[in-house]
N, C-alpha and C positions, 0 to 999 in steps of 0.2 A: 439441602443439597446432599447427594447420592457419595457417598465415600468414593472417588476416584482412584485404581492400579492402573500402573503403563511398564508390560514388557518391556526387558531390558533389551529383548530380543528383537523384536519388535523394532526398536528403534534406529536398531544396528541392522538390520535386517532393508527396511527405510531408508536410510542415509546411503547404504550400497548403492538400492536400487534408482537413489534419483540421482549420483553421481553417471551412473552407469547410462541413464536415462538421457540425461541431459546433455551429456557428452555425444551422443551419439547426432545432435543436431546440432553443436559448438563446432562438430570437425567438418569443413565446410569448406571449400573454397572461396564463397561468397563473401567476403569480407564482411560489409553489411548485416548479413545474417551472425556472421560469426562473433562479432562484437559486439552487437546490440543484444543476442543470448548470452554473450558471457556475461554481460551486465545484470542482465538478470538472472542468470546464476548467482551472482554474487549478492544480490538484493534479496533472493532466498535464503541463503545463507546469512546476509546480515538483519534481516527479521526474523528469523526464529531464534535469536539471543536475544530479541528485543525484546517477544514473547516471553520469552523467558525471565528477563528481567524487568518489564511489569510484573510479570505474574508473582516475582518475590518480593517487590516491592508494595506489592499488594497484599500480599500475607496468607497466596498459597498456600501447600504444603510444596511439599520433593515430585510429588505423585503429580499433580497441577502444572508443575512448573515446566517437568518434563512432557506430557503431554500439548501446552501449551508452546512448548519450541517447535512440535512435529506440526502440528498445525501450521507454522511459519513458514518451514520449510519446504511444504507442499501447496502453499497455499495457490501459487503462480504457474505450476506445474502446466497449464494448460497456454501459458504460454508461447512454451517452445513449439506445438503444432503451430498455433496463431500470427505467428510471424516467419515461418519458415513459408503459411501458403499467404497469408495476405501483404507480410512484408508492412506489417503495423503493428500496434500498438494497442491502437483505439477500436475499442469496443463496435462501437457505431458504426466501420469501416468495417469490421470482419465478422464476430462472434463473440457470444459473452465469454470472456476467458473464465470467470467463476464456473461457469457451468462445465466448459471445456476440460476444467483443472477436478472437479467431481467425476466425470467421465475416465478420465484417465485413474485416478487415486485407487476409488472402488472397486475396482476393477486384477487391482493385484495381491498377489497369492500371502504377501504378508501382513494382508489386512484380516485374512481369514482367524488369525489369532487374536484378535481385536475384542473385547468384551461389545456387544451386540449397542448396549448404552452409549461405551465410548465415541462405537465407528457413527453412528446418529449425531453425537454433537460436533465429530470434526468432521464430519462430511456438513453438517447443514452449516457450521463457523464458517468454512470455506464458499462454499452456496454464497450464502449472505456477506459476502464481505468484501463487496463492490456495488453496493447498492448504494444511494443521494439517503434512501432512510430506510431503517431497520423494521420487519413488518412483525404486529406486536402478538403474534402466534407463537413466537418462541418464546420455550421454557429457558428458565432463568440460570442454569449452566450453560447452557447453549446462548444464550445471551452475555454474559460472562467470557468465554471467549472469543465470540464474534468480537467483544468491544475491545478487546484484547488484542487481536490480530490487527484491529482496524486502526489503529493508537501505532501498533508497532509499524504496520505497512506505509503510514503517513511519517513515519519520522524518518524511516528511511530514504522514502521516494522524496523528499524534502534535501535531505544528506544529496544523494543523488546526485540533483539537480543542481545544489549550490556546486557540488565535486565539478561538474562538468560544464559549469558556465565559464561562460569565454568574456574578452574584456567589451566586444562589439553587443553583449548582450544575449547572445546566439547560443546554442551546444554545441560542444565537441563533438555529441551523437546525433542526428537530427532525428530520431524518433525520439528520443525525451520530450523532443515540443509538439509531437502529433504531424510533423513535419508543416504547422503552419507555418505561414510568412513571416519576415521582422516586419512589425507594423506597428506603429506607433498609436492607431484606433483603438479605441475601446467600445466594447458591447454595451448598451446601453443596459441591459436584461445583465447582463455580468456583474455591474455596478449595483443594481437594483437589489441582484441576491445578497452582496456583501453588504449593504442594508439592514436586510433582513435579517442578516446577522445565521443565513443560510449559506452551503458549499454552492458553488457556482458550478451550473450544470455542465457538462462538458456538450453538449448539442449547442450549446451559444458561443461554440470559442469560433473566432475567427483570427485570430492574431497570434503571435508569440506573447504580448502583453495580456491578451483577453486570460493565457496559458497561467501564467504565471502569475493573473489575479485568480485562477481557480487554484493554483497549488496555495495562494494564502488565504485564500477563506474555507481551504479544511481543517484549519485553528478549530471552526466553529462545530466541531464533531469528535473533539478530545474527548475522552470521557474519564481517564484520572490524572490527579494531580500529578504524579510522578512523570506522566507523557510530557505534562506541561515544562516541567521542572528538567527534563532531555532536551524539551524545545526549546526554552529558555536558555540552556547552558550553551549552545553551537551558536546561538541571535541567528539561526538561519531562516527567518522571515525577514530580518534585516537584511540579511546579503541578500535575497530575490527580491527585495524592491528595491534597491541599489543596484539591482541592473536595468530596473525600469525607466522608461521612461518620465520625467518628472512633469508631469501634468498632474493638476487641479483635484482631477476626480481618484489620481491613484496615490496621492497623498492621503487623500478624507479618506480609503480606502482604507492602506496601512494605515493610521491613524484609527480607524475605527477597531481595527482587526489587535493594535498591540493593546490598547486600552482592555479588548476582552480580554488577552491574554495575563495583564497585569491584575485585573478582578480577579482572575483564578487563584491567583497567589493567596488573595484573603480570604474567598468563601471558602 
């Protein structure tokens, strides 16, 4: 792999622009928009830290850790325009937020100082971070940074959802559950994907319990042992499961996911 260097000035300029850009969206009297986008701003900042942490635990050097954090900060920048325009974070009901993020980021002045090789890694890692399956065409460095981002993204998505769970199983912020109805109905396609140890597809989600199974199924695409340790440390999957209806298929799905996590500590 090529040696990566990442300028301090680029990071500082990127952080300054990020803050100004997102605050313009959050400064609105529309309570739903402001609340949802503040959530996304906080998410982006935490994902940046998690990317750096996973990179460190994966024995990447300081420059690579900095670039991983930069990618994490910018990975969801398209979410702000998306939610303002469509009032949803569901790409199926709006636009692909990863492509929106790329279109915002690649045209910023501070990106001009980024070496072409690094710029390509950043852009391609963000462009592919929300795909169900990554394409074979990604080179090793891009794949590595994309996997770090995907793990960090999942870890914070789990924690954000857990932190916003209400006692009745719904969420404090409705946009978290894609606006799906609170129902005990489980789509068979959702259970089938988990049985196959695959992430649930967003297009199969019909209820809030489907959405929670979608969250749980994301463990099948974790890439680093450190990510499994961070997940298990806070018992995030168990907390999501405990907020669901206690149906046989829900318990069986949770059992399979729990076993998968336990096996990752052995392998």
